[in-house]
Every structure is written in C-alpha cells, then in structure tokens.
C-alpha positions as CSV (number, residue, x, y, z in Angstrom):
1,M,0.0,0.0,0.0
2,K,1.1,3.5,-0.7
3,I,0.2,6.5,1.7
4,E,1.1,9.9,0.9
5,I,0.6,13.0,3.2
6,V,0.3,16.4,1.5
7,S,0.1,19.5,3.8
8,I,0.3,23.2,3.3
9,A,3.4,23.8,5.3
10,K,6.9,25.5,5.1
11,K,9.7,22.8,4.7
12,E,11.7,23.3,7.8
13,K,13.5,21.3,10.4
14,S,11.2,20.5,13.4
15,I,11.5,19.0,16.8
16,Y,8.9,16.5,15.5
17,D,11.1,15.1,12.8
18,P,12.4,12.2,14.8
19,L,8.9,11.3,15.8
20,Y,7.8,11.4,12.2
21,K,10.7,9.3,11.3
22,D,10.0,6.7,14.0
23,L,6.2,6.4,13.2
24,T,7.0,6.2,9.4
25,K,9.4,3.4,10.1
26,M,6.7,1.6,12.2
27,I,4.2,2.1,9.5
28,S,6.6,0.7,6.9
29,R,5.7,-2.9,7.8
30,F,2.4,-2.1,6.2
31,A,2.8,0.7,3.8
32,K,5.2,3.0,2.1
33,V,4.6,6.6,3.4
34,T,5.7,9.8,1.6
35,D,5.3,13.3,3.1
36,N,4.9,16.5,0.9
37,E,5.1,19.7,2.4
38,I,4.1,22.6,0.1
39,F,4.1,26.4,0.5
40,P,4.3,28.2,-2.8
41,K,4.6,31.9,-3.0
42,D,0.9,32.2,-3.9
43,V,0.0,30.7,-0.4
44,A,2.3,33.1,1.4
45,K,0.9,36.1,-0.5
46,S,-2.7,35.0,0.1
47,H,-2.2,35.0,3.8
48,T,-1.9,38.8,3.6
49,I,-5.1,39.1,1.7
50,S,-7.9,37.2,3.3
51,P,-8.9,33.7,4.7
52,E,-10.9,33.1,1.4
53,A,-8.0,34.0,-0.7
54,S,-5.9,31.6,1.4
55,Q,-8.3,28.8,0.9
56,R,-8.3,29.3,-2.8
57,A,-4.6,29.3,-2.9
58,Y,-4.5,26.1,-0.9
59,T,-6.9,24.5,-3.5
60,K,-4.7,25.7,-6.4
61,A,-1.6,24.3,-4.6
62,L,-3.1,20.9,-3.6
63,N,-5.2,20.1,-6.8
64,P,-2.2,18.7,-8.8
65,Y,-1.9,16.0,-6.0
66,I,-5.5,14.8,-6.4
67,G,-5.4,11.6,-8.4
68,K,-7.2,8.2,-8.5
69,D,-6.1,7.7,-4.9
70,F,-8.5,7.4,-2.1
71,I,-8.6,11.0,-0.7
72,V,-9.0,11.8,3.0
73,S,-9.0,15.4,4.0
74,M,-8.3,16.5,7.7
75,H,-10.8,19.2,8.6
76,P,-12.0,20.6,11.8
77,D,-15.7,20.2,10.7
78,G,-15.1,16.7,9.4
79,K,-16.5,13.6,10.9
80,L,-15.0,12.7,14.2
81,I,-14.3,9.0,14.1
82,D,-12.6,6.5,16.6
83,S,-9.5,4.4,15.8
84,F,-11.5,1.5,14.6
85,E,-13.4,3.6,12.1
86,F,-10.1,5.1,11.0
87,S,-8.7,1.6,10.4
88,K,-11.7,1.0,8.1
89,L,-10.4,3.9,5.8
90,L,-7.0,2.0,5.4
91,D,-8.7,-1.4,4.7
92,G,-8.3,-2.7,1.3
93,K,-7.0,0.4,-0.3
94,M,-4.0,0.4,-2.7
95,S,-3.2,4.1,-2.3
96,I,-4.4,6.9,0.1
97,K,-3.6,10.5,0.3
98,F,-4.2,12.4,3.3
99,F,-4.4,16.2,3.0
100,I,-3.7,18.6,5.9
101,G,-4.7,22.3,5.1
102,G,-3.2,25.5,6.0
103,A,-4.2,28.0,8.8
104,Y,-7.5,28.7,7.1
105,G,-8.7,25.2,6.2
106,F,-10.1,24.0,3.0
107,E,-12.7,25.6,0.8
108,N,-15.7,23.4,0.0
109,D,-14.7,22.8,-3.6
110,F,-11.7,21.1,-2.4
111,L,-13.5,19.0,0.2
112,K,-16.1,17.9,-2.4
113,Q,-13.2,16.1,-4.1
114,S,-12.4,13.9,-1.0
115,D,-13.7,10.6,-0.4
116,A,-13.6,11.1,3.3
117,V,-13.4,14.4,5.5
118,I,-12.5,13.7,9.0
119,S,-11.5,15.6,12.1
120,L,-8.7,14.4,14.2
121,S,-10.1,16.2,17.3
122,K,-12.4,19.1,18.3
123,L,-9.1,20.8,19.4
124,T,-7.4,23.1,17.2
125,M,-3.8,21.9,16.4
126,S,-0.8,23.0,14.4
127,H,-0.2,21.1,11.1
128,K,2.9,19.6,12.8
129,I,1.0,18.2,15.7
130,A,-1.8,17.1,13.2
131,K,0.8,15.2,11.2
132,A,2.1,13.5,14.3
133,V,-1.4,12.4,15.3
134,L,-2.3,11.3,11.8
135,L,1.0,9.1,11.5
136,E,0.1,7.5,14.9
137,Q,-3.4,6.8,13.8
138,I,-2.2,5.3,10.5
139,Y,0.1,2.9,12.6
140,R,-2.7,2.3,15.1
141,G,-5.2,1.6,12.1
142,F,-2.9,-1.0,10.6
143,S,-2.2,-2.5,14.0
144,I,-6.0,-3.1,14.3
145,L,-6.4,-4.5,11.0
146,S,-3.5,-7.0,11.6
147,N,-4.6,-7.8,15.3
148,H,-1.3,-6.4,16.6
149,P,-1.6,-5.6,20.2
150,Y,-0.4,-2.1,19.8
151,H,-3.9,-0.7,19.7
152,K,-5.0,-2.2,23.0
C-alpha cells in the first residue's frame, strides 16, 4: 500500500522530525509513506489578503496532488471517528492520500473532491501536531487490521 501525506506547510526542520521518522518506520511494515509539505509563494501572499484567498490558494496548490487515490482531508468540521473507524479507511486500499490544510482550512470545492473528510479532534492543532497524530493513527489503524496488540 502507498500512503501520501500532503500538507500546506513550510519545509523546515522541526522538533517533531524524529517522531515522524519513528512512526513512518513503524508504518513501513504495512505501507510506504511519503510526506509532501508545500508552501508556494501564492499561499504566502494569500495569507496577507484574506482567509478566502488563502483557501483558494490552498486548493490551487493541492489540486495537482489529487489523483485516482482514495482522498482523505483533515478538516475541523469533518466527521469525528474513533481508531476502529479510521482503520476501515485503510482497509483494502492500494493508495491513500491524506491532506492537511493551511491555517484557514479548505474551501468546500476542495472538500467535495475528497472521499472522506475527517477531524482528528475538536481541538485546534498546528499542522505539525496534526501530522504526528495522523501518523500515529495510521500505525494504530494498521495494527487494528492485523490484530497487533499495539492498539489495545
């Protein structure tokens, strides 16, 4: 299985990098994970204009990453699911792309292209924390599917 995480984020070193690396290694038993952080100039400029302009810029930046994969967008107003429901998102898929939006979230036109729109929590979190939570849930989901005791 192939998993790709695409997020609106500046590529920079982070204190979370070792955690991402560890979780990605754990997941590698089940799937290959790639991580794309994108932050084109249009996105930076749009942040000085308005939230709506920012959302449009996110859609423009992310649309090239939409393909025939199963698309899951992380959105605060998305469906709150538990780890067992999350594992069902992974089950039987060949390729999944997870999208993490920028500071202003996604516009509805982008969300309509998604196969699933989920929320990781009712709490607001930075994209760096969201990515850590997402990676952990991906590993937990595969553990559930393979009856590995990690999820208990």
